[in-house]
Structures are given as C-alpha cells and as structure tokens.
VOPAVEX-46337 format. One line per field, with one value per residue: x, y, z of N, C-alpha, C, O, CB in turn. Coordinates in Angstrom, 1 decimal. Glycine has a CB too. Layout:
n_X = X:...
n_Y = Y:...
n_Z = Z:...
ca_X = X:...
ca_Y = Y:...
ca_Z = Z:...
c_X = X:...
c_Y = Y:...
c_Z = Z:...
o_X = X:...
o_Y = Y:...
o_Z = Z:...
cb_X = X:...
cb_Y = Y:...
cb_Z = Z:...
***
This chain:
n_X = 22.1:18.7:15.8:13.4:11.2:8.9:7.3:7.1:4.9:5.5:4.3:3.8:6.5:7.4:5.8:6.7:9.5:9.8:9.3:11.5:14.7:17.1:18.2:16.9:17.1:15.0:14.4:12.3:11.2:12.0:13.2:16.5:19.2:20.9:24.1:26.7:29.3:31.2:34.1:37.1:38.1:35.7:33.9:35.3:35.2:32.4:31.8:33.4:32.2:29.6:30.3:31.2:28.9:27.1:28.4:28.2:25.8:22.9:19.8:17.0:17.6:18.6:21.0:21.3:22.2:22.7:20.3:17.7:15.0:14.7:12.3:12.1:10.7:9.1:10.9:13.2:15.7:18.7:20.5:24.0:24.3:22.1:20.4:17.8:15.1:13.6:10.5:9.3:7.7:8.5:8.4:8.6:10.1:10.9:12.2:12.2:14.7:16.8:19.4:21.5:23.9:26.3:28.8:31.1:31.7:33.8:32.1:29.6:29.7:28.7:25.9:25.5:26.4:24.8:22.2:21.1:21.5:19.7:17.3:17.2:16.9:14.3:13.0:11.5:12.1:14.9:17.6:20.3:22.8:25.4:28.3:30.9:34.2:35.8:38.5:40.1:40.5:37.8:34.9:31.7:29.3:25.9:23.5:20.1:18.6:17.6:19.1:20.2:22.8:26.4:29.2:32.7:34.8:38.1:40.8:42.7:42.7:40.4:36.9:33.6:30.9:27.7:25.1:22.5:21.9:23.2:26.0:29.5:32.0:35.1:37.3:39.5:38.6:37.2:38.8:41.3:44.7:45.5
n_Y = -28.8:-29.7:-28.2:-29.3:-32.1:-32.1:-30.9:-27.5:-24.7:-21.3:-19.4:-20.9:-21.5:-18.8:-18.1:-20.0:-19.5:-17.0:-17.4:-18.6:-18.8:-18.8:-17.9:-18.9:-19.9:-20.5:-23.0:-23.5:-25.8:-26.7:-25.5:-24.1:-24.1:-21.1:-21.1:-20.1:-20.4:-18.8:-17.4:-15.5:-13.9:-13.7:-12.5:-10.1:-8.8:-8.5:-6.7:-4.5:-3.8:-3.2:-0.9:0.9:1.1:2.3:4.8:5.9:5.5:7.4:9.0:8.7:6.0:3.2:1.3:-2.1:-4.9:-8.4:-9.1:-8.9:-10.4:-11.5:-12.2:-14.6:-15.9:-17.9:-18.7:-17.9:-15.7:-14.4:-11.9:-10.9:-8.1:-5.4:-2.8:-0.6:1.2:4.0:4.1:1.8:-0.6:0.0:-1.9:-4.3:-7.5:-8.3:-7.4:-5.6:-5.2:-2.8:-3.2:-6.0:-7.8:-10.3:-12.2:-14.3:-17.6:-20.5:-22.7:-21.7:-20.8:-22.0:-21.9:-19.1:-18.0:-19.2:-20.4:-18.4:-16.1:-16.6:-16.7:-14.1:-12.6:-13.0:-11.1:-8.2:-5.7:-5.8:-4.4:-4.7:-7.1:-7.9:-9.8:-10.6:-11.6:-13.3:-13.6:-12.1:-9.0:-8.8:-8.4:-9.4:-8.1:-8.2:-6.9:-5.8:-6.7:-7.8:-10.1:-10.3:-9.2:-9.7:-8.2:-8.1:-6.8:-6.2:-5.9:-3.8:-1.1:-0.8:0.2:-0.3:0.6:1.7:2.9:2.4:2.7:5.0:5.1:4.8:2.4:2.2:-0.5:-0.8:0.1:-2.0:-4.2:-3.6:-4.3:-6.4
n_Z = -8.6:-8.3:-6.7:-6.5:-7.3:-8.7:-11.6:-12.2:-12.6:-14.0:-12.3:-10.0:-9.3:-8.8:-6.6:-4.7:-4.6:-3.6:-0.9:0.0:1.6:0.2:-3.2:-6.3:-9.7:-12.5:-14.7:-16.4:-15.8:-13.2:-10.0:-9.8:-7.8:-6.8:-6.5:-4.2:-5.0:-6.4:-8.0:-7.0:-9.2:-10.7:-8.9:-8.5:-11.1:-11.2:-9.0:-9.7:-12.2:-11.2:-9.7:-11.7:-13.3:-11.4:-11.1:-13.6:-15.0:-15.6:-14.5:-16.7:-16.1:-14.1:-12.3:-11.3:-9.1:-8.7:-7.5:-8.5:-10.3:-13.7:-16.0:-18.5:-21.2:-19.8:-17.9:-15.2:-14.5:-12.8:-13.5:-13.5:-13.4:-14.1:-16.1:-15.6:-16.8:-15.2:-13.3:-12.9:-10.6:-7.3:-5.3:-6.6:-7.4:-9.8:-12.9:-16.0:-17.8:-19.7:-20.3:-19.8:-17.9:-17.8:-16.1:-17.3:-16.3:-16.1:-15.5:-16.3:-18.9:-21.3:-20.9:-20.4:-22.9:-24.8:-24.1:-22.2:-23.8:-25.9:-24.4:-23.3:-25.6:-26.1:-24.6:-24.9:-23.9:-23.4:-24.8:-25.0:-24.4:-22.4:-22.2:-20.0:-19.7:-17.1:-16.6:-18.3:-20.2:-21.9:-23.7:-24.9:-26.8:-27.3:-29.4:-29.7:-32.6:-35.9:-36.1:-33.6:-33.1:-32.6:-31.0:-30.3:-27.8:-27.0:-24.7:-22.4:-23.2:-24.6:-25.1:-23.9:-25.6:-24.9:-26.1:-25.7:-23.0:-22.5:-21.8:-21.8:-21.2:-20.0:-20.4:-18.8:-16.3:-15.3:-15.5:-14.4:-13.6:-10.8
ca_X = 21.1:17.4:15.2:12.1:11.1:7.6:7.4:6.3:4.6:6.2:3.6:4.1:7.9:7.6:5.3:7.6:10.8:9.7:9.3:12.8:15.8:18.1:17.7:16.8:16.7:14.0:14.7:11.1:10.7:12.3:14.2:18.0:19.8:22.0:25.2:27.6:30.6:31.9:35.6:37.6:38.0:34.3:33.4:36.0:34.6:31.0:31.8:33.9:31.2:28.6:30.8:31.2:27.5:26.6:29.0:28.0:24.4:22.1:18.4:16.0:18.1:19.1:21.7:21.0:23.1:22.1:19.2:16.4:14.7:14.3:11.5:12.4:10.0:8.7:12.1:13.6:17.2:19.3:21.8:25.0:23.9:21.2:20.1:16.4:14.5:12.8:9.1:8.8:7.2:9.6:8.4:8.7:11.4:11.0:12.4:12.4:15.8:17.2:20.7:21.8:25.3:26.7:30.2:31.3:32.5:33.9:30.9:28.3:29.9:27.7:24.5:25.5:26.6:23.8:20.8:20.6:21.4:18.4:16.2:17.2:16.4:12.8:12.5:11.5:12.8:16.3:18.2:21.7:23.3:26.9:29.0:32.2:35.1:36.3:39.9:40.8:39.6:37.1:33.4:30.9:28.1:24.8:22.5:18.8:18.4:16.9:19.9:20.8:24.2:27.4:30.5:33.6:35.7:39.2:41.9:42.6:42.5:39.1:35.7:32.3:30.0:26.4:24.2:21.2:21.8:23.9:27.3:30.7:32.7:36.5:37.6:40.5:37.9:36.7:39.9:42.6:45.5:45.5
ca_Y = -29.7:-29.1:-28.1:-29.9:-33.1:-31.8:-29.8:-26.3:-23.6:-20.1:-18.8:-21.8:-21.2:-17.5:-18.1:-20.8:-18.9:-15.8:-17.8:-19.3:-18.0:-18.7:-17.6:-19.9:-19.6:-21.4:-23.4:-23.8:-27.1:-26.9:-24.5:-24.4:-23.3:-20.2:-21.4:-19.0:-20.9:-18.0:-17.2:-14.1:-13.1:-13.4:-11.5:-8.8:-8.2:-8.1:-5.6:-3.4:-3.5:-2.5:0.5:1.7:1.4:3.3:6.1:6.4:5.5:8.5:8.9:7.8:4.6:2.9:0.0:-3.1:-6.0:-9.7:-9.4:-8.8:-11.4:-11.2:-13.3:-14.9:-17.0:-19.0:-18.9:-16.8:-15.5:-13.4:-11.5:-10.3:-6.7:-4.9:-1.4:-0.6:2.5:4.3:4.1:0.5:-0.7:0.0:-3.1:-5.5:-8.2:-8.7:-6.2:-5.8:-4.3:-2.4:-3.8:-7.2:-8.1:-11.6:-12.4:-15.7:-18.5:-21.8:-23.6:-21.2:-20.2:-22.4:-21.4:-17.7:-17.6:-19.8:-20.5:-17.1:-15.2:-16.9:-16.3:-12.6:-12.1:-13.0:-10.1:-7.1:-4.5:-5.9:-3.9:-5.1:-8.2:-7.9:-10.9:-10.2:-12.6:-13.1:-13.8:-11.3:-7.9:-9.1:-8.3:-9.7:-7.3:-8.6:-5.9:-6.1:-6.5:-9.0:-11.2:-10.3:-9.1:-9.7:-7.5:-8.4:-5.8:-6.8:-5.2:-2.8:0.2:-0.8:0.7:-0.9:1.7:1.3:4.0:2.0:3.2:6.3:5.1:4.1:1.8:1.8:-1.9:-0.7:0.2:-3.3:-5.2:-3.1:-5.3:-6.4
ca_Z = -8.0:-8.3:-5.4:-6.5:-8.3:-9.4:-12.6:-11.7:-13.6:-13.6:-11.1:-8.8:-8.9:-8.2:-5.2:-3.9:-4.5:-2.7:0.5:0.3:2.1:-0.9:-4.5:-7.3:-11.0:-12.9:-16.1:-17.1:-15.3:-11.8:-9.5:-9.8:-6.7:-7.1:-5.5:-3.9:-5.2:-7.3:-7.8:-6.8:-10.5:-11.1:-7.9:-8.8:-12.2:-10.9:-8.1:-10.5:-13.1:-10.5:-9.3:-12.9:-13.6:-10.4:-11.3:-15.0:-15.4:-15.2:-14.7:-16.0:-15.9:-12.7:-12.3:-10.2:-9.0:-9.0:-6.6:-9.1:-11.3:-15.1:-16.6:-19.9:-21.9:-18.9:-17.1:-14.3:-14.4:-12.0:-14.2:-12.5:-13.3:-15.1:-16.0:-15.8:-16.9:-14.0:-13.5:-12.5:-9.3:-6.4:-4.5:-7.5:-7.4:-11.2:-13.7:-17.5:-18.0:-21.0:-20.5:-18.9:-17.9:-17.2:-16.1:-17.7:-15.5:-16.8:-15.3:-16.8:-20.2:-22.4:-20.6:-20.6:-24.3:-25.7:-23.5:-21.7:-25.0:-26.6:-23.5:-23.2:-26.9:-26.1:-23.7:-25.8:-23.2:-23.4:-26.0:-25.1:-23.5:-22.4:-21.5:-19.6:-19.3:-15.7:-16.5:-19.3:-20.6:-23.1:-23.6:-26.1:-26.7:-28.3:-29.5:-30.3:-34.1:-36.5:-35.8:-32.2:-33.6:-31.5:-31.2:-29.3:-27.5:-26.3:-24.3:-21.4:-23.8:-25.3:-24.4:-24.2:-25.8:-24.7:-26.3:-25.2:-21.6:-22.4:-21.1:-22.3:-20.1:-20.3:-19.9:-17.7:-15.0:-14.9:-15.5:-14.0:-13.0:-9.4
c_X = 19.8:16.8:13.9:12.1:9.8:7.8:6.5:6.0:5.4:5.6:3.9:5.5:8.0:7.0:6.2:8.9:10.8:9.6:10.6:13.8:16.9:17.4:17.8:16.5:15.7:14.2:13.5:10.4:10.8:13.2:15.6:18.6:20.9:23.1:26.1:29.0:31.4:33.4:35.9:37.6:36.6:33.7:34.0:35.4:33.1:31.0:32.4:32.9:30.1:29.0:30.8:29.8:26.9:27.1:28.7:26.6:23.6:20.6:18.0:16.4:18.6:19.8:21.3:22.0:22.2:20.9:17.8:16.2:14.4:13.5:11.8:11.7:9.7:9.9:12.4:15.1:17.5:20.6:22.7:24.8:22.9:21.0:18.6:16.0:13.6:11.3:8.5:8.4:8.4:9.6:8.6:10.1:11.7:11.2:12.5:13.5:16.0:18.5:20.9:23.2:25.5:28.2:30.4:32.2:32.7:32.7:29.6:28.5:28.9:26.3:24.5:25.5:25.4:22.4:20.3:20.5:20.1:17.2:16.1:16.7:14.9:12.2:12.6:12.2:14.3:16.9:19.7:22.0:24.8:27.4:30.4:33.0:35.6:37.8:40.7:39.9:39.0:35.6:32.8:29.6:27.1:23.8:21.2:18.8:17.7:17.7:20.6:22.3:25.1:28.6:31.4:34.6:36.8:40.3:41.7:42.3:41.1:38.0:34.5:31.3:28.6:25.4:22.8:20.9:22.6:25.2:28.3:31.5:34.1:36.8:38.6:39.8:37.4:37.8:41.2:43.4:45.5:46.9
c_Y = -29.0:-29.1:-28.8:-31.1:-32.9:-30.7:-28.7:-25.4:-22.4:-19.5:-19.6:-21.5:-19.9:-17.5:-18.9:-20.1:-17.7:-16.1:-18.5:-18.3:-17.8:-18.3:-18.8:-19.4:-20.7:-21.7:-23.8:-25.0:-27.1:-25.8:-25.0:-23.5:-22.4:-20.4:-20.2:-19.4:-20.1:-17.9:-15.8:-13.3:-12.8:-12.3:-10.1:-8.1:-7.7:-6.8:-4.3:-2.9:-2.7:-1.0:1.4:2.0:2.4:4.7:6.7:6.4:6.6:8.3:9.3:6.4:4.4:1.5:-0.8:-4.2:-7.3:-10.1:-9.5:-9.8:-10.8:-12.4:-13.4:-16.1:-18.2:-19.4:-17.7:-16.8:-14.3:-13.0:-10.9:-8.8:-6.4:-3.4:-1.3:0.9:2.7:4.2:2.7:0.4:-0.9:-1.3:-4.4:-6.1:-8.7:-7.4:-6.6:-4.8:-3.9:-3.1:-4.9:-7.5:-9.5:-11.7:-13.9:-16.4:-19.8:-22.7:-23.0:-20.7:-20.7:-21.9:-19.9:-17.3:-18.1:-19.7:-19.1:-16.1:-15.4:-16.4:-14.8:-12.0:-12.1:-11.9:-8.8:-5.8:-4.6:-5.5:-4.3:-6.1:-8.2:-9.0:-10.5:-11.4:-12.3:-13.0:-12.9:-10.1:-8.1:-9.1:-8.7:-8.9:-7.7:-7.5:-6.4:-5.8:-7.7:-10.2:-11.3:-10.3:-9.1:-8.9:-7.9:-7.2:-6.4:-5.8:-4.1:-1.4:0.3:-0.2:0.0:0.3:1.1:2.5:3.7:2.5:4.5:6.3:4.4:3.6:1.4:0.4:-1.8:-0.5:-1.1:-4.3:-4.7:-4.2:-5.3:-6.6
c_Z = -7.9:-6.9:-5.3:-7.5:-9.2:-10.4:-12.2:-12.8:-13.1:-12.4:-9.9:-8.3:-8.2:-6.8:-4.3:-3.6:-3.6:-1.3:0.9:0.8:1.1:-2.2:-5.4:-8.6:-11.4:-14.4:-16.9:-16.6:-13.7:-11.3:-9.6:-8.8:-7.2:-6.1:-5.4:-4.2:-6.3:-7.0:-7.5:-8.1:-10.9:-10.2:-8.2:-10.0:-11.9:-10.0:-8.9:-11.5:-12.4:-10.1:-10.5:-13.3:-12.7:-10.7:-12.6:-15.4:-14.8:-15.3:-16.1:-15.8:-14.5:-12.8:-11.1:-10.2:-9.2:-8.1:-7.2:-10.2:-12.7:-15.6:-18.1:-20.4:-20.9:-18.0:-16.2:-14.2:-13.4:-12.7:-13.1:-12.3:-14.4:-15.0:-16.5:-16.0:-15.7:-14.3:-13.2:-11.0:-8.3:-5.5:-5.3:-7.4:-8.8:-12.0:-15.2:-17.9:-19.5:-21.3:-19.4:-19.1:-17.2:-17.2:-16.3:-16.7:-16.3:-16.7:-16.0:-18.3:-21.2:-22.1:-20.9:-22.1:-25.2:-25.2:-23.0:-22.9:-25.7:-25.7:-23.5:-24.5:-27.0:-25.3:-24.5:-25.2:-23.3:-24.7:-26.2:-24.0:-23.6:-21.6:-21.3:-19.2:-17.9:-15.6:-17.5:-19.7:-22.0:-22.8:-25.0:-25.9:-27.8:-28.2:-30.2:-31.8:-34.6:-36.2:-34.5:-32.4:-32.4:-32.0:-30.1:-29.1:-26.6:-25.9:-23.2:-21.9:-24.5:-24.4:-24.9:-24.3:-25.8:-24.9:-25.8:-23.8:-21.4:-21.7:-22.0:-21.1:-20.5:-19.7:-18.8:-16.3:-14.4:-14.7:-15.1:-13.3:-11.5:-8.8
o_X = 19.7:17.1:13.2:12.8:9.7:8.4:5.3:6.6:5.9:6.3:4.1:5.8:8.6:7.6:6.4:9.3:11.8:9.8:10.7:13.8:17.5:16.2:18.7:15.6:15.6:14.2:13.6:9.3:9.9:13.9:15.9:18.6:21.7:23.0:26.2:29.9:32.1:33.8:35.1:37.1:36.4:33.1:33.4:35.2:32.8:30.2:31.8:32.7:29.6:28.2:30.4:29.5:26.2:26.4:28.8:26.2:23.7:20.2:18.6:15.5:19.0:19.1:21.0:22.6:21.2:20.6:16.9:17.2:13.9:14.1:11.7:12.0:10.1:9.8:11.9:15.8:16.7:21.6:22.3:25.0:22.8:21.3:18.3:16.5:12.9:10.9:7.3:8.8:9.2:10.7:8.6:11.1:12.7:10.4:12.7:13.2:15.6:18.8:20.5:23.8:24.9:28.8:29.8:33.3:31.9:32.3:28.7:27.5:28.4:25.7:23.5:24.8:25.1:21.5:19.2:19.6:19.4:16.2:15.0:16.1:14.3:10.9:13.7:12.7:14.9:16.6:20.2:21.6:25.4:27.1:31.1:32.5:35.8:38.3:42.0:38.7:39.5:35.1:33.3:28.9:27.4:23.2:21.3:19.1:17.4:17.2:21.4:23.0:24.8:29.0:30.9:35.1:36.5:40.6:40.5:41.6:40.8:38.1:34.3:31.0:28.2:24.9:22.0:19.7:22.8:25.6:28.0:31.8:34.3:36.5:38.6:40.4:37.3:37.8:42.3:42.8:45.5:47.0
o_Y = -27.8:-29.9:-28.9:-31.0:-33.5:-29.7:-28.9:-25.3:-22.3:-19.1:-19.0:-21.4:-19.8:-16.9:-18.4:-20.0:-17.5:-15.2:-18.9:-17.1:-16.7:-18.4:-19.6:-18.5:-21.7:-20.8:-24.3:-25.4:-27.5:-25.2:-26.2:-22.3:-22.8:-20.0:-19.4:-18.8:-20.7:-18.3:-14.9:-12.2:-11.6:-11.4:-9.1:-6.9:-6.6:-5.9:-3.2:-1.7:-1.7:-0.1:2.5:3.2:3.4:5.7:7.9:7.3:6.9:7.5:10.2:5.6:5.4:0.5:-0.3:-4.5:-7.2:-11.3:-10.0:-10.1:-9.6:-13.5:-12.4:-17.2:-19.3:-20.4:-16.6:-17.8:-13.4:-13.5:-10.4:-8.3:-7.1:-2.8:-1.8:1.8:1.8:4.1:2.6:1.3:-1.8:-1.7:-5.5:-5.5:-9.4:-6.4:-7.7:-3.7:-4.6:-3.5:-4.8:-7.5:-9.7:-11.4:-14.7:-16.0:-20.0:-23.3:-23.8:-20.2:-19.8:-21.4:-19.4:-16.4:-17.4:-19.0:-18.7:-15.2:-14.4:-15.9:-14.2:-10.9:-11.4:-11.7:-8.2:-5.0:-3.5:-6.2:-4.4:-6.0:-8.4:-9.2:-10.1:-12.2:-11.1:-12.5:-13.1:-10.2:-7.7:-9.6:-8.3:-9.1:-7.7:-7.2:-7.2:-4.6:-8.6:-11.3:-12.1:-11.1:-8.6:-9.0:-7.9:-6.7:-7.1:-4.9:-3.6:-0.6:1.4:0.0:-0.3:0.9:0.2:3.0:4.6:2.7:4.9:7.2:3.6:4.4:0.5:0.2:-2.7:-0.9:-1.2:-5.1:-5.3:-5.0:-4.2:-6.6
o_Z = -7.6:-6.0:-4.3:-8.5:-10.3:-10.1:-11.8:-13.9:-12.0:-11.5:-8.8:-7.1:-7.2:-5.9:-3.1:-2.4:-2.8:-0.4:2.0:0.5:1.0:-2.3:-5.3:-8.8:-10.7:-15.2:-18.0:-17.0:-13.0:-12.2:-9.4:-8.9:-8.0:-4.9:-6.3:-3.6:-7.1:-5.9:-7.7:-8.1:-11.3:-10.7:-8.1:-9.9:-12.4:-10.3:-8.7:-11.7:-12.9:-10.2:-10.4:-13.7:-13.1:-10.6:-12.8:-16.3:-13.6:-16.2:-16.7:-15.5:-13.9:-13.3:-10.0:-11.3:-9.9:-8.0:-6.6:-11.0:-12.8:-15.6:-18.8:-20.0:-21.2:-17.3:-16.5:-14.0:-13.3:-12.4:-12.1:-11.3:-15.4:-14.0:-17.5:-15.3:-15.3:-15.5:-13.2:-10.3:-8.5:-5.1:-4.7:-7.3:-9.0:-11.8:-15.5:-18.3:-20.4:-22.5:-18.3:-20.2:-16.1:-18.2:-15.6:-16.4:-17.2:-17.7:-16.1:-18.8:-22.0:-23.1:-21.5:-22.5:-26.2:-25.7:-23.4:-22.9:-26.1:-26.2:-23.6:-24.5:-27.8:-25.4:-24.7:-25.9:-23.3:-25.8:-27.3:-22.9:-24.6:-20.4:-22.2:-18.4:-17.6:-14.7:-17.6:-19.6:-23.0:-21.9:-26.0:-24.9:-29.0:-27.2:-31.0:-32.1:-33.9:-36.0:-34.2:-31.9:-31.3:-33.2:-28.9:-30.1:-25.6:-26.7:-23.1:-21.2:-25.0:-23.2:-26.1:-23.3:-26.5:-23.8:-25.5:-23.4:-20.3:-21.1:-22.9:-20.2:-21.3:-18.5:-17.9:-15.3:-13.2:-13.8:-15.5:-12.5:-10.9:-7.6
cb_X = 21.5:16.5:15.0:11.0:11.0:6.5:6.9:7.2:3.0:6.2:2.1:3.9:8.7:6.9:3.9:7.9:11.4:8.4:8.1:13.3:16.4:18.9:18.4:15.8:17.9:12.5:15.6:11.3:11.4:12.8:13.8:18.6:20.3:21.5:26.0:27.4:30.5:31.3:36.3:38.9:38.7:33.4:33.7:37.5:34.5:30.3:32.7:35.2:30.6:28.3:32.2:31.9:26.6:26.9:30.5:28.8:23.7:22.6:17.6:14.7:19.1:18.0:23.2:19.6:23.8:23.1:19.2:16.2:13.5:15.5:10.0:14.0:10.7:8.3:13.3:13.0:17.7:19.5:21.5:26.4:25.2:19.8:21.0:15.6:13.7:13.1:8.8:9.8:6.3:9.4:7.1:8.4:11.4:9.9:13.7:11.0:17.1:17.3:21.8:20.8:26.1:26.0:30.9:31.8:31.9:35.1:30.7:27.9:31.3:27.7:24.2:26.7:27.8:24.1:20.8:21.6:22.6:18.2:16.4:18.6:17.0:12.3:13.2:10.1:12.3:16.8:18.2:22.7:22.6:27.4:28.9:32.2:36.2:35.7:40.2:41.3:40.5:37.5:33.0:30.7:28.4:24.3:23.1:17.7:19.8:16.8:21.0:20.3:24.4:27.7:30.2:34.4:35.0:39.8:42.5:43.9:43.6:38.7:35.6:31.9:30.3:26.2:24.2:21.0:22.2:23.0:27.2:31.6:32.0:37.5:38.2:41.4:36.8:35.6:40.0:42.5:46.9:44.6
cb_Y = -30.1:-29.8:-26.6:-28.9:-34.5:-31.5:-30.3:-25.5:-23.2:-19.1:-18.7:-23.2:-21.3:-16.4:-18.8:-22.2:-18.5:-14.9:-18.7:-20.0:-18.7:-20.0:-16.3:-21.0:-19.5:-20.9:-24.6:-23.9:-28.3:-28.3:-24.2:-24.2:-24.2:-18.7:-22.6:-18.6:-22.3:-16.7:-17.7:-14.1:-13.9:-14.7:-11.9:-9.1:-9.2:-9.2:-5.8:-3.7:-4.7:-3.2:0.4:0.9:0.1:2.8:6.0:5.6:4.1:9.8:9.8:7.9:4.3:2.9:0.2:-3.6:-6.1:-10.8:-8.5:-7.4:-12.2:-10.8:-13.0:-15.1:-17.5:-20.2:-19.3:-17.0:-15.2:-13.9:-10.5:-10.5:-5.8:-5.7:-0.5:-1.2:2.8:5.7:4.5:-0.6:-2.0:1.1:-3.2:-5.1:-9.4:-9.5:-5.4:-5.5:-4.8:-0.9:-2.8:-8.4:-7.0:-12.8:-11.9:-15.7:-18.8:-22.5:-23.8:-20.0:-20.6:-24.0:-21.6:-17.0:-18.2:-21.2:-21.4:-16.6:-15.4:-18.4:-16.9:-12.1:-13.0:-14.3:-10.0:-6.7:-4.5:-7.4:-2.4:-3.9:-9.6:-6.5:-12.2:-9.1:-12.9:-14.1:-15.2:-12.1:-6.6:-10.5:-6.9:-11.2:-5.7:-10.0:-4.7:-5.4:-6.2:-8.8:-11.3:-11.5:-7.9:-11.1:-5.9:-9.7:-4.6:-8.0:-4.5:-2.7:0.5:-2.2:2.3:-1.9:2.4:0.6:4.4:0.5:2.1:7.3:4.3:5.0:0.6:2.8:-2.7:0.5:1.2:-3.9:-5.8:-1.9:-5.3:-7.6
cb_Z = -6.6:-9.3:-5.0:-6.8:-7.6:-8.4:-14.0:-10.7:-13.6:-14.8:-11.4:-9.1:-10.2:-9.1:-5.2:-4.6:-5.8:-3.1:0.7:-1.0:3.4:-1.0:-5.1:-6.9:-12.1:-12.7:-16.0:-18.5:-15.9:-11.5:-8.0:-11.2:-5.6:-7.1:-6.0:-2.5:-5.6:-7.5:-9.0:-6.2:-11.6:-10.9:-6.5:-9.1:-13.4:-10.1:-6.9:-11.2:-13.8:-9.2:-8.8:-14.1:-13.6:-9.0:-11.1:-15.9:-15.1:-15.9:-13.7:-16.7:-17.0:-11.7:-12.4:-10.2:-7.7:-8.9:-5.5:-9.6:-10.9:-16.0:-16.3:-20.1:-23.1:-19.6:-17.9:-12.9:-15.8:-10.5:-15.3:-13.0:-13.4:-15.0:-17.0:-14.6:-18.2:-13.5:-14.9:-12.8:-9.2:-5.4:-3.8:-8.9:-6.4:-11.7:-13.3:-18.3:-17.4:-21.1:-20.4:-19.3:-17.2:-17.9:-14.7:-19.1:-14.1:-16.3:-13.9:-16.0:-20.6:-22.3:-19.1:-19.9:-24.8:-26.0:-22.3:-20.6:-25.9:-26.9:-22.1:-22.8:-28.0:-25.6:-22.3:-26.3:-21.8:-23.0:-26.0:-25.0:-23.8:-21.7:-22.4:-18.5:-20.3:-14.8:-16.7:-20.5:-20.7:-23.7:-23.2:-26.3:-26.9:-27.8:-30.3:-29.6:-34.8:-38.0:-36.9:-31.3:-34.4:-31.2:-31.3:-29.6:-26.7:-27.1:-25.5:-20.6:-24.7:-25.7:-24.7:-23.1:-27.2:-23.3:-27.7:-25.2:-20.6:-21.7:-19.8:-23.3:-19.5:-19.8:-21.1:-18.0:-15.2:-15.9:-16.9:-13.1:-13.5:-8.9
***
C-alpha cells in the first residue's frame, strides 16, 4: 500500500521519510511502506548473515543491517544487509555500499531478482549483489561486469566467495539446520 497519492521527487521523498516513524522505500513515484510481515526463515537468514558479516568483514569495510538507505537511479532501497567502505559520513542515513545482500521472500522474489538487480547495477559503488534464498542453502551472486554476471552457489558445503569485500562465507553458517 502506498503512503501518498501525489507523485514525489526523490528529494521530497527523503525529506518526508526522515520525519516518519516507519521506514519506506521509494519506487520513483511514491513511498512504499516497509512492512514487518517477514517470516521466521527470512529473519533467521538475515540475522545469521549479519552475524557472519560482523565476524568476518574487516576494516576498512563495515557491515550494516537494513536500517540504511541505498539510492538507486531515483529510487530508495533498504537492503537486508550491506558492506560499506569506511570514510563515509557517520551521520548519513544513505550509503553507497560495495556489497548488497537481499534475502528472497516469495512476495519479493520478482522485485529482488529483476527490479532491484537492475537498480543496484546503476550504482557504481556496488561491486556485488548477493541474493540468498530463505528456505534452502542457495545464493545467487551478481558481480559488476559488462553483463552484471550471475553465479549460483548451492548446498551446505558451498562457500560464497566475495573478494570485493575480502570475505568467504560458508553457507553452513547461514543455513545450518534448525
């Protein structure tokens, strides 16, 4: 459900959203409420991913959760996790990450795989976009190149290698059986 009927500019949206209690993404036309209706599998993957990033990412990189905005070609997104090189404004709520992570939900799969992939490709700082399935140990890694190439990693024994941020993530750390 949208929060506004009037078409907003990016600056109008940012001014408006910063005064709101809830978070909203921006589709280039209107605010889209960030609903809290996630699932346990989704939340589990997000929290485990965050723990792995915090334990493995080293300076000058720094991992963040879904609280910071990424501006993409006139739109605003809140990725599930991101990794940013140090040196950015400490008070900024907008980042230009090197790595972006989204956990796929049935309701967001099309947007995450297509729309967000295209949007993140327009952000020159983003070198890698990782999509993680919520219900099985599978990751799709899209790397910056002429064709924004994709690689799929499957299985508990697999590893997501991310030289862009200097880490390798064993899938078993994210998807260990519960």
